[in-house]
VOGU-3710 file (C-alpha; in Angstrom, 3 decimals, decimal comma):
1> malvqrlatl> 26,439/-22,531/44,828  24,371/-25,517/45,999  21,274/-23,336/46,182  21,780/-22,137/42,608  22,049/-25,765/41,459  18,831/-26,628/43,321  17,038/-23,775/41,562  18,258/-25,000/38,198  17,111/-28,543/38,988  13,691/-27,320/40,088
11> aavaglalla> 13,251/-25,320/36,910  14,285/-28,222/34,709  12,178/-30,792/36,518  9,128/-28,555/36,557  9,577/-27,711/32,923  8,519/-24,170/33,730  11,591/-22,162/32,913  14,522/-22,356/30,569  17,993/-21,909/31,915  20,191/-20,275/29,320
21> acgpaapskt> 23,911/-20,633/29,776  26,069/-17,597/29,244  28,450/-19,294/26,866  28,441/-21,938/24,153  28,368/-25,591/25,085  31,680/-27,451/25,008  32,025/-29,560/21,882  31,562/-33,298/22,329  34,589/-35,547/21,871  32,362/-38,494/20,922
31> psakppvaig> 32,301/-38,680/17,127  28,777/-40,147/17,013  27,245/-37,509/19,323  24,770/-35,059/17,858  25,778/-31,387/17,925  24,377/-29,409/20,844  21,099/-27,583/20,278  21,544/-23,820/20,489  19,004/-22,143/22,745  18,953/-18,376/23,067
41> gpftltdqsg> 20,399/-15,636/20,979  20,494/-11,912/20,441  17,422/-9,845/21,303  16,347/-6,284/21,975  13,280/-5,681/24,164  11,912/-3,110/26,581  11,731/-3,679/30,345  8,883/-2,750/32,651  10,569/0,630/33,317  10,640/1,500/29,627
51> htvtdrdfrg> 14,402/0,894/29,235  15,844/-0,898/26,192  17,327/-4,266/27,168  19,430/-6,607/25,072  20,813/-10,084/25,611  24,131/-8,401/26,460  22,585/-6,943/29,611  22,257/-10,452/31,018  25,800/-11,648/30,345  27,957/-12,747/33,245
61> rplviyfgyt> 25,180/-14,468/35,224  22,925/-17,381/34,268  19,483/-16,373/33,075  16,272/-17,972/34,361  13,767/-16,980/31,692  10,043/-17,571/31,543  7,797/-16,803/28,586  4,178/-15,906/29,301  1,732/-13,025/29,386  -0,041/-10,939/31,987
71> ycpeacpttl> -3,552/-11,960/30,912  -2,655/-15,636/31,437  -5,216/-17,038/33,850  -3,260/-19,843/35,558  0,112/-21,083/34,373  1,924/-17,725/34,277  1,046/-16,382/37,739  1,598/-19,835/39,224  5,023/-20,097/37,651  6,024/-16,584/38,643
81> aamtnwiktl> 4,887/-17,304/42,210  7,046/-20,436/42,205  9,959/-18,414/40,825  9,398/-15,876/43,621  9,588/-18,693/46,172  12,794/-20,028/44,609  14,326/-16,542/44,802  13,362/-16,256/48,466  14,853/-19,691/49,113  18,087/-18,620/47,454
91> gpeanrlnfa> 18,342/-15,511/49,601  21,472/-13,497/48,721  22,517/-16,228/46,245  19,665/-15,011/43,984  21,828/-12,008/43,146  24,090/-14,384/41,229  21,336/-15,043/38,685  19,233/-13,018/36,228  15,455/-13,573/36,163  13,262/-12,510/33,262
101> fvsidperdt> 9,564/-12,762/32,374  9,222/-12,297/28,625  5,830/-11,439/27,227  4,540/-13,343/24,232  1,580/-10,969/24,110  3,244/-7,591/23,529  0,099/-6,057/22,038  -1,445/-6,022/25,511  1,663/-6,265/27,712  3,037/-2,741/27,561
111> pavmaryltm> 5,841/-1,736/29,933  3,235/-0,135/32,242  1,090/-3,284/32,313  4,197/-5,398/32,996  5,257/-3,056/35,807  1,859/-3,317/37,532  1,703/-7,084/37,086  5,201/-7,760/38,382  4,521/-5,942/41,676  2,932/-9,241/42,797
121> fdphirgltg> 6,238/-11,088/42,431  9,869/-10,813/43,531  11,596/-7,629/42,291  14,472/-9,700/40,912  12,141/-10,713/38,064  12,543/-8,302/35,178  9,625/-7,975/32,781  10,472/-7,756/29,077  8,166/-6,825/26,218  8,421/-5,329/22,764
131> tpaqaaqiak> 6,806/-5,373/19,378  5,109/-8,496/18,036  8,141/-9,001/15,762  10,536/-8,750/18,701  8,471/-11,246/20,715  8,437/-13,647/17,766  12,219/-13,294/17,360  13,116/-14,026/21,009  10,604/-16,907/21,077  12,293/-18,362/18,002
141> eyrvyyrkvp> 15,757/-17,932/19,525  14,678/-19,731/22,721  12,629/-22,330/20,832  9,326/-21,263/22,404  6,090/-22,038/20,593  3,014/-19,899/21,072  -0,129/-18,906/19,190  -3,106/-16,611/19,782  -6,470/-18,320/20,033  -9,515/-16,020/19,634
151> ieggssrwii> -12,193/-16,365/22,303  -15,829/-15,318/22,322  -16,402/-11,617/22,769  -14,671/-9,807/19,942  -11,521/-9,522/17,907  -9,524/-7,994/20,782  -10,053/-11,040/23,038  -7,714/-14,007/22,873  -5,778/-16,481/24,956  -2,397/-17,976/24,345
161> ppsst> -2,491/-21,598/25,437  0,701/-22,828/27,140  2,919/-24,891/24,878  3,036/-27,506/27,659  -0,552/-28,599/26,863
//
């Protein structure tokens, strides 16, 4: 269990992944405390194998979730490489967690593209994509901000700057 706690600490400190608890937070007994902020919620997406996946598929184990896209030049592959190293450090303990890479660029990140991209990282990491509406919904549920920024070279070229900048 200590390794799982170290992974959670690394993710929080790095600000690179959200850890979503499987259940609701316990209510505060302090009358002046603010109510807890809800992060996460129901979703339906498609994994890199083309299978439908919902939030219910991840119940029972904490979820390490990262939002990004396969055309991301720096932050996404760096974060997924770090996640891969964390999983290796955890060894068999990694099986006690769920890991997901959720695309915020579903127009380009088809299941086939996600499958090819994720071969560079640990197989524990499950790629999730869907329609633009599905991506917007899960981003809203997990309080993730993103936007497409057109770049020179045509209407089909864009980047999605990380919300950390």
